[in-house]
KEKE-3310 file (N, C-alpha, C; in steps of 0.2 Angstrom, whole numbers, plus 5000, padded with zeros to 4 digits):
npx = (5321:5332:5342:5360:5373:5385:5396:5389:5385:5370:5368:5371:5384:5393:5398:5410:5417:5414:5425:5435:5438:5439:5452:5462:5457:5463:5477:5489:5488:5492:5495:5487:5492:5506:5520:5531:5524:5520:5513:5498:5492:5487:5488:5484:5487:5484:5472:5466:5461:5453:5443:5438:5432:5426:5414:5411:5405:5395:5384:5383:5372:5365:5357:5363:5356:5343:5344:5336:5325:5324:5337:5342:5355:5365:5364:5366:5379:5386:5383:5390:5404:5405:5407:5415:5427:5427:5432:5442:5447:5448:5435:5423:5410:5395:5399:5399:5395:5398:5398:5406:5410:5422:5438:5438:5424:5423:5428:5423:5409:5412:5417:5406:5396:5404:5403:5389:5388:5396:5387:5378:5386:5398:5392:5399:5405:5405:5411:5415:5431:5441:5457:5470:5485:5501:5502:5490:5476:5472:5457:5450:5450:5442:5430:5428:5428:5415:5406:5405:5416:5430:5447:5464:5478:5493:5511:5519:5529:5537:5549:5543:5532:5515:5515:5512:5513:5510:5496:5490:5491:5484:5469:5456:5441:5432:5436:5432:5435:5449:5464:5471:5483:5485:5494:5499:5496:5509:5521:5519:5522:5518:5506:5507:5496:5493:5495:5489:5475:5477:5476:5463:5456:5456:5451:5439:5433:5430:5437:5446:5454:5462:5463:5465:5473:5482:5472:5472:5481:5490:5486:5491:5502:5505:5502:5512:5522:5529:5533:5521:5513:5499:5484:5471:5451:5458:5462:5454:5447:5446:5435:5431:5435:5443:5444:5451:5444:5445:5458:5471:5463:5459:5445:5436:5437:5430:5423:5424:5426:5418:5418:5412:5410:5403:5387:5375:5383:5380:5366:5372:5378:5367:5358:5343:5325:5308:5302:5294:5286:5290:5292:5301:5318:5334:5349:5367:5378:5385:5382:5367:5358:5370:5385:5380:5392:5406:5403:5399:5411:5420:5416:5416:5430:5437:5432:5437:5451:5452:5458:5469:5475:5478:5486:5498:5500:5504:5516:5525:5523:5531:5544:5550:5547:5559:5570:5570:5572:5584:5593:5592:5598:5610:5613:5622:5619:5606:5591:5579:5565:5560:5554:5545:5530:5519:5514:5520:5531:5542:5557:5572:5583:5596:5607:5605:5596:5581:5570:5577:5581:5570:5564:5573:5572:5557:5558:5564:5555:5549:5535:5531:5525:5526:5532:5534:5537:5549:5556:5552:5551:5538:5535:5522:5519:5516:5513:5516:5528:5539:5547:5554:5563:5578:5579:5573:5582:5594:5593:5590:5601:5610:5603:5603:5619:5618:5614:5620:5633:5632:5625:5610:5596:5583:5566:5559:5544:5532:5525:5508:5491:5480:5461)
npy = (5754:5741:5731:5734:5719:5719:5710:5700:5689:5691:5678:5660:5651:5638:5621:5617:5632:5637:5625:5630:5642:5639:5631:5641:5650:5642:5641:5645:5639:5629:5612:5600:5589:5589:5582:5591:5599:5602:5605:5602:5594:5580:5565:5550:5540:5536:5526:5529:5542:5540:5533:5542:5552:5546:5543:5553:5562:5554:5558:5572:5582:5577:5584:5585:5589:5582:5572:5559:5557:5561:5555:5545:5536:5543:5547:5534:5533:5542:5539:5526:5531:5540:5529:5522:5531:5534:5522:5520:5532:5527:5528:5529:5515:5523:5535:5547:5558:5567:5572:5587:5602:5603:5606:5619:5620:5610:5611:5625:5623:5612:5622:5632:5618:5617:5630:5629:5617:5623:5632:5626:5619:5627:5637:5647:5654:5668:5674:5669:5657:5652:5642:5642:5635:5642:5638:5634:5631:5645:5644:5641:5656:5661:5655:5659:5674:5673:5668:5673:5672:5673:5670:5665:5665:5654:5661:5654:5641:5628:5619:5614:5612:5610:5624:5618:5621:5635:5636:5630:5640:5650:5643:5650:5655:5657:5650:5638:5627:5617:5618:5605:5600:5589:5583:5600:5610:5620:5616:5600:5593:5584:5589:5590:5579:5571:5576:5590:5584:5579:5593:5597:5589:5590:5601:5601:5605:5608:5598:5598:5590:5594:5584:5586:5586:5575:5564:5556:5547:5549:5536:5525:5529:5525:5510:5507:5505:5516:5530:5540:5552:5547:5556:5554:5547:5537:5545:5549:5562:5570:5577:5580:5578:5584:5576:5578:5572:5577:5576:5567:5558:5557:5560:5567:5584:5593:5589:5584:5576:5578:5572:5567:5563:5557:5554:5563:5575:5581:5586:5598:5602:5604:5615:5622:5627:5631:5644:5648:5648:5637:5624:5614:5618:5608:5604:5599:5603:5620:5622:5623:5618:5606:5598:5579:5573:5574:5568:5554:5551:5549:5540:5530:5526:5527:5511:5508:5507:5502:5498:5491:5498:5510:5512:5507:5518:5526:5521:5522:5534:5538:5532:5541:5554:5552:5550:5563:5570:5563:5570:5583:5586:5584:5594:5608:5619:5618:5611:5601:5606:5601:5584:5579:5570:5566:5565:5578:5592:5604:5615:5623:5635:5640:5647:5653:5664:5657:5658:5665:5655:5650:5658:5654:5640:5640:5649:5639:5630:5623:5620:5626:5629:5641:5648:5655:5655:5645:5652:5644:5631:5624:5607:5597:5579:5566:5549:5551:5560:5551:5549:5562:5567:5566:5575:5584:5589:5591:5603:5610:5610:5617:5630:5634:5635:5645:5655:5656:5662:5672:5676:5678:5686:5685:5693:5694:5689:5687:5672:5667:5663:5663:5658)
npz = (5206:5198:5209:5212:5211:5218:5224:5227:5215:5203:5195:5196:5195:5184:5192:5188:5186:5199:5204:5198:5204:5218:5217:5213:5223:5235:5230:5236:5250:5261:5262:5274:5279:5276:5276:5280:5286:5304:5313:5324:5314:5312:5306:5305:5295:5276:5277:5288:5287:5275:5281:5291:5282:5275:5283:5287:5278:5274:5285:5283:5281:5293:5307:5325:5333:5334:5336:5346:5337:5322:5319:5327:5324:5327:5341:5344:5339:5348:5358:5363:5356:5368:5379:5375:5377:5392:5396:5392:5400:5413:5420:5433:5439:5433:5428:5416:5399:5385:5368:5363:5351:5350:5360:5365:5368:5374:5388:5392:5393:5405:5414:5416:5423:5433:5440:5440:5449:5461:5466:5474:5481:5486:5493:5499:5492:5485:5474:5460:5458:5447:5449:5438:5429:5424:5410:5408:5396:5386:5384:5397:5403:5392:5394:5409:5405:5397:5407:5420:5428:5439:5433:5442:5437:5437:5441:5437:5430:5437:5433:5422:5423:5434:5446:5459:5474:5471:5469:5479:5489:5483:5484:5490:5500:5487:5477:5466:5458:5451:5439:5429:5417:5404:5391:5394:5380:5376:5383:5385:5395:5408:5422:5439:5442:5453:5464:5462:5462:5476:5484:5477:5485:5497:5498:5494:5480:5462:5451:5436:5420:5407:5393:5380:5372:5374:5377:5368:5368:5380:5388:5382:5380:5393:5392:5385:5394:5399:5410:5415:5424:5435:5428:5425:5429:5438:5448:5462:5465:5452:5443:5431:5414:5398:5382:5366:5350:5337:5339:5342:5343:5328:5322:5310:5310:5324:5336:5351:5367:5382:5400:5413:5432:5437:5433:5436:5436:5427:5425:5430:5419:5408:5400:5398:5394:5392:5391:5377:5361:5353:5364:5374:5375:5374:5378:5379:5375:5372:5356:5348:5335:5324:5317:5310:5306:5312:5324:5318:5311:5320:5328:5318:5316:5329:5330:5321:5321:5333:5350:5348:5336:5343:5350:5343:5334:5343:5348:5337:5336:5349:5345:5334:5341:5348:5342:5337:5348:5351:5340:5341:5354:5350:5345:5345:5359:5357:5366:5371:5380:5397:5400:5390:5388:5381:5363:5357:5359:5365:5360:5362:5366:5378:5376:5360:5349:5347:5341:5329:5322:5319:5309:5301:5297:5294:5280:5273:5270:5281:5294:5308:5326:5336:5354:5370:5382:5390:5378:5361:5350:5344:5342:5334:5335:5322:5313:5300:5299:5300:5292:5289:5298:5296:5289:5293:5304:5298:5290:5303:5312:5302:5302:5316:5317:5310:5315:5327:5322:5319:5306:5304:5309:5322:5315:5326:5329:5335:5346:5339:5341:5331:5328)
capx = (5327:5337:5349:5365:5374:5394:5402:5384:5383:5365:5367:5376:5390:5392:5403:5416:5419:5415:5429:5442:5438:5442:5458:5464:5459:5468:5483:5494:5486:5499:5492:5486:5496:5513:5525:5533:5520:5524:5509:5492:5491:5486:5488:5485:5487:5479:5467:5462:5458:5446:5439:5434:5430:5419:5411:5410:5401:5385:5379:5385:5367:5362:5359:5363:5348:5338:5347:5334:5321:5325:5344:5345:5361:5370:5365:5371:5387:5391:5383:5398:5410:5407:5406:5424:5433:5426:5433:5451:5449:5446:5430:5421:5403:5391:5399:5395:5399:5394:5403:5406:5412:5429:5443:5436:5418:5423:5431:5417:5406:5415:5418:5397:5396:5408:5399:5383:5388:5398:5380:5376:5392:5402:5390:5403:5410:5399:5414:5420:5437:5447:5465:5473:5491:5503:5501:5484:5473:5466:5449:5448:5449:5436:5423:5426:5424:5409:5400:5408:5421:5436:5454:5468:5482:5499:5515:5527:5528:5544:5553:5538:5524:5509:5515:5506:5513:5507:5491:5486:5492:5480:5466:5451:5432:5430:5438:5428:5437:5458:5464:5476:5481:5488:5497:5498:5500:5515:5527:5520:5525:5510:5506:5507:5491:5491:5495:5481:5470:5475:5474:5457:5449:5458:5448:5432:5435:5430:5445:5447:5459:5464:5467:5462:5481:5484:5468:5472:5490:5494:5485:5494:5510:5508:5503:5520:5529:5531:5530:5517:5508:5490:5480:5464:5447:5460:5463:5446:5446:5444:5428:5428:5440:5442:5448:5448:5442:5447:5466:5474:5457:5458:5438:5435:5436:5423:5424:5429:5421:5420:5417:5410:5414:5395:5383:5373:5383:5376:5361:5374:5380:5363:5357:5336:5323:5305:5296:5294:5280:5291:5293:5308:5326:5338:5355:5371:5381:5384:5379:5360:5362:5376:5384:5384:5398:5410:5403:5401:5420:5423:5413:5419:5438:5438:5428:5441:5458:5452:5463:5477:5475:5477:5491:5504:5503:5507:5523:5529:5526:5536:5550:5548:5551:5565:5573:5571:5576:5592:5595:5592:5602:5617:5617:5626:5615:5598:5589:5570:5563:5557:5553:5536:5527:5515:5515:5522:5535:5544:5564:5575:5590:5597:5612:5606:5589:5576:5565:5580:5583:5561:5565:5577:5567:5551:5561:5564:5547:5546:5527:5531:5522:5533:5531:5538:5539:5554:5556:5552:5548:5532:5534:5515:5521:5511:5517:5519:5535:5546:5552:5557:5566:5584:5581:5572:5587:5601:5591:5591:5608:5613:5599:5608:5626:5621:5613:5628:5639:5630:5621:5604:5592:5578:5562:5555:5537:5527:5519:5502:5488:5470:5456)
capy = (5752:5735:5730:5731:5716:5720:5703:5693:5689:5689:5672:5656:5649:5630:5618:5617:5637:5636:5624:5631:5645:5636:5631:5647:5652:5637:5641:5647:5636:5623:5603:5599:5584:5588:5578:5597:5602:5597:5608:5603:5588:5573:5558:5543:5536:5537:5522:5531:5548:5539:5530:5546:5555:5544:5544:5562:5563:5551:5561:5577:5584:5577:5587:5579:5591:5577:5563:5556:5558:5560:5553:5538:5533:5551:5544:5528:5534:5546:5532:5521:5534:5542:5525:5519:5538:5533:5516:5522:5535:5520:5532:5524:5515:5529:5541:5550:5561:5569:5575:5595:5604:5604:5607:5624:5621:5604:5617:5631:5618:5610:5628:5632:5615:5619:5633:5628:5614:5625:5635:5620:5614:5630:5642:5652:5658:5673:5677:5663:5658:5644:5641:5638:5633:5645:5634:5631:5635:5651:5643:5644:5663:5662:5654:5664:5680:5672:5665:5679:5671:5675:5665:5667:5660:5654:5665:5654:5632:5624:5612:5615:5608:5617:5625:5615:5625:5642:5634:5628:5648:5654:5644:5653:5651:5658:5645:5633:5623:5619:5614:5603:5599:5581:5588:5605:5615:5624:5612:5596:5590:5581:5592:5583:5577:5566:5583:5595:5581:5581:5597:5597:5586:5594:5608:5600:5608:5602:5597:5597:5588:5594:5580:5587:5584:5569:5558:5548:5546:5545:5531:5520:5529:5519:5502:5504:5505:5522:5533:5546:5556:5547:5559:5552:5545:5533:5549:5549:5571:5572:5576:5582:5578:5583:5574:5581:5566:5576:5577:5560:5552:5557:5560:5574:5591:5596:5582:5584:5571:5580:5568:5567:5557:5555:5557:5566:5580:5582:5593:5606:5605:5604:5623:5621:5634:5631:5646:5650:5647:5630:5620:5612:5618:5606:5604:5597:5611:5627:5623:5621:5613:5602:5594:5573:5572:5573:5563:5547:5551:5549:5531:5525:5529:5521:5506:5505:5508:5500:5498:5490:5504:5518:5508:5503:5522:5531:5518:5525:5544:5538:5532:5548:5557:5550:5552:5571:5572:5563:5574:5592:5586:5583:5602:5612:5624:5618:5606:5600:5607:5595:5579:5575:5561:5564:5566:5585:5595:5610:5616:5630:5635:5644:5651:5655:5667:5651:5663:5667:5648:5648:5662:5650:5637:5644:5649:5632:5627:5619:5622:5623:5633:5644:5649:5662:5655:5650:5654:5638:5630:5618:5602:5592:5574:5560:5544:5553:5562:5546:5552:5568:5568:5568:5580:5592:5589:5592:5611:5614:5611:5624:5633:5635:5636:5652:5660:5655:5663:5679:5678:5679:5690:5685:5694:5697:5686:5684:5667:5668:5657:5664:5657)
capz = (5205:5200:5211:5208:5216:5216:5227:5229:5209:5201:5192:5199:5191:5185:5198:5185:5187:5207:5207:5195:5207:5223:5216:5214:5231:5238:5227:5243:5256:5264:5262:5280:5281:5271:5283:5282:5292:5313:5319:5323:5308:5314:5302:5305:5288:5271:5278:5294:5283:5271:5286:5296:5277:5272:5289:5289:5271:5277:5290:5282:5283:5298:5313:5329:5339:5332:5337:5346:5334:5313:5317:5330:5324:5329:5348:5346:5340:5353:5368:5360:5359:5375:5381:5375:5380:5399:5396:5391:5406:5420:5423:5439:5436:5433:5424:5410:5394:5380:5362:5358:5343:5351:5365:5369:5368:5382:5393:5391:5396:5411:5419:5417:5426:5439:5443:5444:5454:5467:5469:5480:5486:5489:5491:5502:5484:5481:5468:5462:5455:5445:5447:5431:5430:5417:5405:5405:5389:5387:5382:5404:5405:5390:5399:5417:5406:5396:5414:5426:5434:5438:5434:5443:5433:5442:5436:5433:5428:5438:5430:5415:5428:5436:5452:5466:5480:5473:5469:5485:5493:5480:5485:5494:5499:5480:5473:5464:5452:5451:5432:5426:5409:5403:5394:5392:5374:5375:5386:5382:5401:5411:5428:5442:5443:5458:5469:5463:5464:5484:5484:5477:5489:5505:5499:5491:5475:5456:5447:5428:5418:5401:5390:5373:5367:5377:5380:5366:5367:5386:5390:5376:5383:5399:5391:5382:5400:5399:5416:5415:5431:5435:5424:5424:5435:5443:5452:5463:5466:5447:5443:5423:5409:5391:5377:5361:5347:5333:5339:5342:5342:5322:5318:5306:5316:5325:5338:5356:5371:5389:5403:5419:5433:5437:5428:5439:5436:5420:5424:5429:5412:5401:5397:5394:5391:5387:5390:5371:5359:5352:5369:5378:5373:5380:5374:5383:5377:5366:5351:5344:5328:5325:5310:5312:5301:5317:5328:5317:5309:5328:5331:5313:5319:5332:5327:5314:5322:5341:5356:5345:5330:5343:5354:5338:5331:5349:5348:5332:5337:5354:5343:5330:5346:5354:5337:5338:5355:5351:5335:5344:5360:5347:5340:5350:5359:5359:5370:5374:5386:5400:5399:5386:5389:5373:5356:5355:5363:5363:5360:5362:5368:5382:5370:5355:5348:5346:5336:5323:5321:5318:5305:5294:5295:5289:5275:5270:5270:5288:5298:5318:5330:5344:5362:5375:5391:5386:5369:5360:5343:5345:5336:5338:5329:5319:5313:5294:5303:5303:5282:5288:5304:5298:5283:5298:5307:5295:5291:5310:5313:5299:5305:5323:5316:5305:5319:5331:5320:5320:5301:5304:5317:5322:5312:5330:5327:5343:5345:5336:5338:5331:5325)
cpx = (5330:5344:5355:5370:5382:5400:5395:5380:5375:5362:5372:5381:5389:5397:5409:5421:5421:5422:5435:5443:5441:5449:5461:5463:5463:5476:5489:5493:5491:5494:5492:5492:5502:5517:5529:5531:5520:5522:5501:5489:5492:5483:5489:5487:5484:5471:5462:5456:5451:5443:5434:5431:5424:5412:5407:5403:5395:5383:5382:5378:5363:5363:5359:5359:5345:5340:5343:5325:5322:5335:5346:5352:5365:5369:5368:5378:5390:5389:5389:5403:5412:5411:5416:5428:5431:5429:5442:5452:5448:5442:5425:5414:5399:5393:5398:5398:5393:5401:5401:5408:5418:5432:5438:5430:5416:5424:5428:5412:5407:5414:5412:5396:5399:5404:5394:5383:5390:5392:5378:5380:5397:5397:5391:5405:5405:5404:5418:5425:5437:5453:5468:5481:5494:5501:5495:5481:5467:5458:5445:5446:5442:5430:5424:5425:5415:5404:5402:5412:5427:5443:5460:5473:5490:5504:5519:5523:5536:5544:5548:5533:5520:5514:5511:5506:5509:5500:5486:5487:5487:5473:5460:5443:5430:5431:5432:5429:5445:5458:5469:5477:5488:5488:5496:5501:5507:5522:5526:5520:5520:5509:5506:5500:5488:5490:5492:5476:5469:5473:5467:5453:5451:5454:5441:5429:5435:5436:5445:5451:5458:5466:5465:5470:5484:5481:5468:5478:5492:5491:5488:5501:5511:5506:5510:5528:5531:5529:5526:5513:5502:5487:5472:5458:5450:5461:5454:5443:5443:5438:5425:5436:5439:5447:5448:5449:5446:5455:5468:5469:5455:5454:5440:5435:5431:5421:5428:5423:5424:5416:5415:5412:5408:5391:5375:5374:5383:5371:5363:5378:5375:5360:5347:5332:5316:5299:5297:5289:5283:5293:5299:5313:5329:5342:5361:5378:5381:5380:5371:5359:5369:5378:5384:5390:5403:5410:5403:5408:5422:5423:5415:5426:5439:5435:5436:5448:5457:5457:5471:5480:5480:5486:5498:5506:5505:5515:5527:5530:5532:5543:5552:5551:5557:5571:5576:5573:5584:5597:5596:5596:5609:5619:5618:5620:5609:5597:5582:5569:5558:5557:5547:5535:5525:5517:5518:5529:5539:5554:5566:5583:5592:5606:5612:5597:5586:5574:5570:5581:5577:5562:5569:5574:5561:5555:5563:5558:5547:5542:5529:5528:5529:5529:5535:5542:5542:5551:5557:5550:5545:5531:5526:5518:5516:5515:5519:5527:5541:5550:5555:5561:5573:5584:5578:5578:5594:5599:5592:5597:5612:5610:5602:5614:5624:5618:5617:5633:5636:5625:5614:5602:5586:5574:5557:5546:5537:5525:5512:5498:5481:5468:5451)
cpy = (5744:5735:5730:5726:5717:5711:5696:5693:5688:5680:5668:5656:5642:5628:5617:5627:5638:5631:5626:5640:5643:5635:5633:5649:5649:5636:5642:5644:5629:5616:5602:5596:5583:5587:5585:5601:5599:5604:5608:5597:5583:5568:5555:5538:5538:5533:5527:5535:5546:5536:5536:5551:5553:5544:5550:5562:5559:5553:5569:5582:5583:5581:5583:5581:5586:5571:5559:5554:5555:5555:5547:5537:5536:5548:5539:5530:5536:5543:5529:5526:5535:5537:5522:5525:5535:5529:5518:5528:5533:5527:5524:5522:5523:5534:5543:5554:5565:5571:5583:5596:5604:5605:5614:5625:5614:5610:5622:5627:5615:5615:5629:5625:5615:5624:5633:5623:5618:5632:5631:5619:5617:5636:5648:5656:5662:5677:5673:5661:5651:5648:5639:5638:5640:5642:5633:5633:5639:5651:5644:5651:5664:5660:5658:5671:5679:5670:5668:5675:5674:5669:5667:5661:5662:5658:5661:5644:5630:5617:5609:5612:5615:5618:5624:5619:5632:5641:5634:5637:5651:5652:5649:5652:5653:5653:5639:5626:5624:5613:5610:5600:5591:5580:5594:5607:5618:5621:5604:5592:5591:5586:5587:5582:5575:5571:5588:5590:5580:5585:5600:5594:5588:5599:5609:5603:5601:5602:5594:5594:5589:5590:5580:5583:5578:5563:5553:5544:5544:5539:5525:5521:5525:5513:5501:5503:5510:5525:5542:5547:5552:5556:5559:5551:5540:5538:5551:5556:5573:5569:5576:5579:5579:5581:5576:5572:5569:5579:5570:5556:5552:5556:5566:5580:5592:5592:5584:5579:5577:5573:5569:5562:5553:5557:5563:5575:5583:5587:5598:5608:5605:5612:5620:5627:5632:5636:5652:5646:5639:5624:5620:5614:5616:5604:5603:5601:5616:5626:5620:5616:5611:5597:5585:5570:5571:5568:5555:5546:5548:5542:5527:5524:5524:5513:5502:5503:5500:5498:5497:5496:5508:5518:5508:5511:5528:5529:5519:5533:5543:5537:5537:5552:5558:5550:5559:5573:5570:5568:5582:5591:5585:5591:5607:5618:5625:5611:5606:5602:5602:5589:5577:5570:5561:5565:5575:5587:5602:5610:5624:5630:5640:5648:5658:5658:5661:5654:5665:5660:5646:5649:5656:5644:5634:5645:5642:5627:5621:5622:5620:5629:5635:5645:5653:5660:5649:5649:5646:5635:5622:5613:5597:5586:5568:5555:5546:5555:5558:5547:5558:5569:5570:5572:5585:5593:5592:5601:5615:5614:5617:5627:5638:5637:5643:5656:5661:5661:5671:5681:5678:5680:5687:5691:5697:5696:5685:5679:5669:5663:5661:5658:5661)
cpz = (5205:5204:5209:5213:5214:5218:5226:5221:5208:5199:5195:5193:5190:5189:5194:5187:5194:5207:5204:5201:5215:5224:5215:5220:5235:5236:5231:5250:5254:5265:5272:5283:5277:5278:5286:5286:5301:5316:5319:5318:5312:5311:5300:5300:5282:5273:5283:5290:5279:5276:5290:5289:5275:5278:5290:5285:5274:5278:5289:5282:5288:5305:5320:5335:5338:5332:5341:5342:5326:5313:5323:5329:5327:5337:5352:5346:5345:5360:5367:5362:5366:5381:5380:5378:5387:5400:5398:5398:5413:5422:5425:5434:5437:5432:5418:5404:5390:5373:5362:5354:5346:5358:5371:5371:5379:5387:5395:5395:5403:5417:5421:5422:5433:5443:5444:5449:5460:5469:5476:5484:5488:5490:5495:5496:5481:5476:5464:5456:5452:5446:5441:5430:5424:5412:5403:5399:5390:5387:5393:5404:5398:5392:5406:5412:5402:5403:5421:5431:5436:5439:5436:5441:5436:5436:5432:5432:5431:5436:5425:5417:5432:5444:5459:5474:5479:5471:5476:5490:5488:5479:5491:5495:5492:5476:5471:5460:5452:5443:5432:5420:5407:5396:5393:5385:5374:5376:5383:5388:5407:5418:5429:5446:5452:5465:5469:5465:5473:5485:5483:5481:5494:5505:5497:5486:5467:5452:5439:5425:5411:5398:5386:5369:5368:5379:5376:5365:5374:5389:5386:5377:5387:5396:5389:5387:5402:5404:5413:5422:5428:5430:5424:5429:5439:5448:5455:5465:5459:5443:5433:5417:5402:5388:5371:5353:5339:5331:5337:5340:5331:5317:5314:5312:5316:5332:5347:5361:5379:5392:5410:5425:5435:5435:5431:5439:5430:5420:5428:5424:5408:5403:5395:5396:5388:5385:5384:5366:5357:5357:5370:5372:5378:5374:5381:5382:5373:5362:5352:5340:5327:5322:5313:5311:5308:5323:5324:5312:5316:5329:5323:5314:5321:5333:5323:5316:5329:5343:5352:5339:5337:5346:5347:5335:5336:5348:5342:5334:5343:5352:5338:5335:5350:5349:5336:5342:5354:5344:5339:5349:5355:5345:5345:5351:5359:5365:5371:5380:5390:5398:5396:5386:5382:5367:5354:5362:5360:5364:5359:5364:5371:5380:5363:5354:5343:5338:5328:5320:5316:5310:5297:5292:5292:5282:5270:5269:5278:5293:5306:5322:5336:5351:5365:5378:5392:5382:5366:5354:5348:5340:5338:5329:5327:5314:5305:5294:5302:5294:5284:5294:5302:5293:5287:5303:5305:5293:5299:5313:5308:5299:5311:5323:5312:5311:5327:5329:5314:5310:5299:5312:5318:5318:5318:5330:5333:5341:5343:5337:5339:5329:5321)
residu = (UNK:UNK:UNK:UNK:UNK:UNK:UNK:UNK:UNK:UNK:UNK:UNK:UNK:UNK:UNK:UNK:UNK:UNK:UNK:UNK:UNK:UNK:UNK:UNK:UNK:UNK:UNK:UNK:UNK:UNK:UNK:UNK:UNK:UNK:UNK:UNK:UNK:UNK:UNK:UNK:UNK:UNK:UNK:UNK:UNK:UNK:UNK:UNK:UNK:UNK:UNK:UNK:UNK:UNK:UNK:UNK:UNK:UNK:UNK:UNK:UNK:UNK:UNK:UNK:UNK:UNK:UNK:UNK:UNK:UNK:UNK:UNK:UNK:UNK:UNK:UNK:UNK:UNK:UNK:UNK:UNK:UNK:UNK:UNK:UNK:UNK:UNK:UNK:UNK:UNK:UNK:UNK:UNK:UNK:UNK:UNK:UNK:UNK:UNK:UNK:UNK:UNK:UNK:UNK:UNK:UNK:UNK:UNK:UNK:UNK:UNK:UNK:UNK:UNK:UNK:UNK:UNK:UNK:UNK:UNK:UNK:UNK:UNK:UNK:UNK:UNK:UNK:UNK:UNK:UNK:UNK:UNK:UNK:UNK:UNK:UNK:UNK:UNK:UNK:UNK:UNK:UNK:UNK:UNK:UNK:UNK:UNK:UNK:UNK:UNK:UNK:UNK:UNK:UNK:UNK:UNK:UNK:UNK:UNK:UNK:UNK:UNK:UNK:UNK:UNK:UNK:UNK:UNK:UNK:UNK:UNK:UNK:UNK:UNK:UNK:UNK:UNK:UNK:UNK:UNK:UNK:UNK:UNK:UNK:UNK:UNK:UNK:UNK:UNK:UNK:UNK:UNK:UNK:UNK:UNK:UNK:UNK:UNK:UNK:UNK:UNK:UNK:UNK:UNK:UNK:UNK:UNK:UNK:UNK:UNK:UNK:UNK:UNK:UNK:UNK:UNK:UNK:UNK:UNK:UNK:UNK:UNK:UNK:UNK:UNK:UNK:UNK:UNK:UNK:UNK:UNK:UNK:UNK:UNK:UNK:UNK:UNK:UNK:UNK:UNK:UNK:UNK:UNK:UNK:UNK:UNK:UNK:UNK:UNK:UNK:UNK:UNK:UNK:UNK:UNK:UNK:UNK:UNK:UNK:UNK:UNK:UNK:UNK:UNK:UNK:UNK:UNK:UNK:UNK:UNK:UNK:UNK:UNK:UNK:UNK:UNK:UNK:UNK:UNK:UNK:UNK:UNK:UNK:UNK:UNK:UNK:UNK:UNK:UNK:UNK:UNK:UNK:UNK:UNK:UNK:UNK:UNK:UNK:UNK:UNK:UNK:UNK:UNK:UNK:UNK:UNK:UNK:UNK:UNK:UNK:UNK:UNK:UNK:UNK:UNK:UNK:UNK:UNK:UNK:UNK:UNK:UNK:UNK:UNK:UNK:UNK:UNK:UNK:UNK:UNK:UNK:UNK:UNK:UNK:UNK:UNK:UNK:UNK:UNK:UNK:UNK:UNK:UNK:UNK:UNK:UNK:UNK:UNK:UNK:UNK:UNK:UNK:UNK:UNK:UNK:UNK:UNK:UNK:UNK:UNK:UNK:UNK:UNK:UNK:UNK:UNK:UNK:UNK:UNK:UNK:UNK:UNK:UNK:UNK:UNK:UNK:UNK:UNK:UNK:UNK:UNK:UNK:UNK:UNK:UNK:UNK:UNK:UNK:UNK:UNK:UNK:UNK:UNK:UNK:UNK:UNK:UNK:UNK:UNK:UNK:UNK:UNK:UNK:UNK:UNK:UNK:UNK:UNK:UNK:UNK:UNK:UNK:UNK:UNK:UNK:UNK:UNK:UNK:UNK)
# end
């Protein structure tokens, strides 16, 4: 009896029909780099988007797992990108790194490497634990869940930074890894990494710096003369760093760098298996087959912009951020939380319900994320936001006034980050 297809049609459609269906499906989507989007949109300009997209598309069908045979260009791209990011992070001679599919994979693989390292260097850690600041990324919990480790997540973030005293109290013989963020997503304030590094050194622990958001921002902030806590390999106890290429590195999505202080540590990161008919299977990350597009995109954008191109864009973002700071501080009851050093920040209010303000802003077409400790709106800036600062602040002032007057109540939406 012939099979009746209900969803998977027996006959294909023309490209014109498929294209029309795509347009229909996307009718309710937001434009990713609309200037009114202030959440996770990393737009460095139309020229950079063009470079990233062209390089991505040229390698769309190339598989990174065959970069030593069929696609040697991808090996060159990865080696070059890693070398540039290592230089940016002040890595010592003998450091190494690899490209992953994103910050979460970089963190998971770093935790895996720390676990394997600890089996040799901290054998007393029979039930290995990771100490993570309150604001540390959930990927550390994901990694621990997958790899059989325990996460000790701190309870508070005094002055919006990691609680080093609480971290010190949490260290036990089972501790194998400490974590600091530069900066963390919710608040944008760089953790006190020199103090965390001293703690790691005192106890002989692996220290990972999550610079997924700040890796392509903070070095240029420092270069522009602004104060930033030291966060990179300049701190001798820093063992590994994650820095996303597809955030402020401006590559096509699906690229992050995981860096190791010593290339000898790469053996803890690598997975190998050869007890099957096809021979040796060996990868540095979680993925097997992997699209070459993001790797090529990262290489092309870094060559196109150069150090000065990134520095110029960071300078513009800092100027935009200051305009936001000045405007927010001028609105009764609102304030920026902490002193964020990078390209994003959060703000809220000790007097009015900031989530009610967020509801009004959303109704007016502004897209931004929310955080709950403390309750806040999170703005992730790019250079295109120079054009909308005054419009945003005008709407924000009206929204705050309406909430203060009791004209608006929050719908109670909890912050959600779902992939």
